[in-house]
C-alpha positions in Angstrom: 133.2 113.6 74.5 137.3 113.6 75.7 136.3 113.8 79.1 133.7 111.1 78.1 136.3 108.7 76.5 138.4 109.4 78.8 136.6 107.9 82.0 135.5 104.8 79.9 139.0 103.6 79.2 140.4 102.1 82.1 136.7 100.5 81.9 137.3 99.1 78.6 141.0 98.1 79.9 138.9 96.3 82.6 137.1 94.1 80.4 139.6 93.6 78.2 142.0 92.0 80.4 138.4 90.3 82.2 137.8 88.7 78.6 140.7 87.0 77.8 141.3 85.3 81.0 137.1 84.0 80.4 138.5 83.2 77.1 141.3 81.1 78.0 139.5 79.1 80.6 137.7 77.9 78.2 139.8 76.9 76.2 142.6 75.4 77.5 142.9 72.4 77.4 142.3 70.7 80.9 144.9 69.4 82.8 146.0 65.8 82.7 144.8 64.3 86.3 148.4 62.6 88.2 147.8 58.6 87.7 147.5 57.4 90.5 151.1 55.1 90.7 153.6 58.0 90.0 156.4 58.5 91.4 155.1 59.4 94.3 153.9 56.3 96.7 152.8 56.4 99.9 156.1 55.5 102.4 156.1 53.2 104.3 157.9 54.0 108.2 160.2 51.2 109.5 158.8 49.3 112.2 155.7 51.0 112.3 154.4 47.1 113.7 156.2 46.7 116.1 155.0 47.6 119.7 156.4 50.9 121.2 158.4 50.9 124.8 155.2 51.8 126.7 153.2 49.0 125.2 155.8 46.5 125.4 156.3 47.8 129.3 152.3 47.7 129.8 150.6 45.0 132.1 154.4 44.8 133.7 155.9 46.2 136.8 158.8 48.0 135.8 161.9 49.1 138.4 163.3 52.7 137.3 166.1 52.3 139.6 
């Protein structure tokens, strides 16, 4: 009888732990979704609309020297 009890204790411990986690997940309040206009906004890259050096020289002959 004692052997059966000792063998069942780890299974009962795991069952209690699993039920506790399941209960927390089921009855916990859902987290609020992040607002679309929070502190973290997209940052603009300055000068992104200006053509790069490769685009400026495209079509023109540039002397390397």
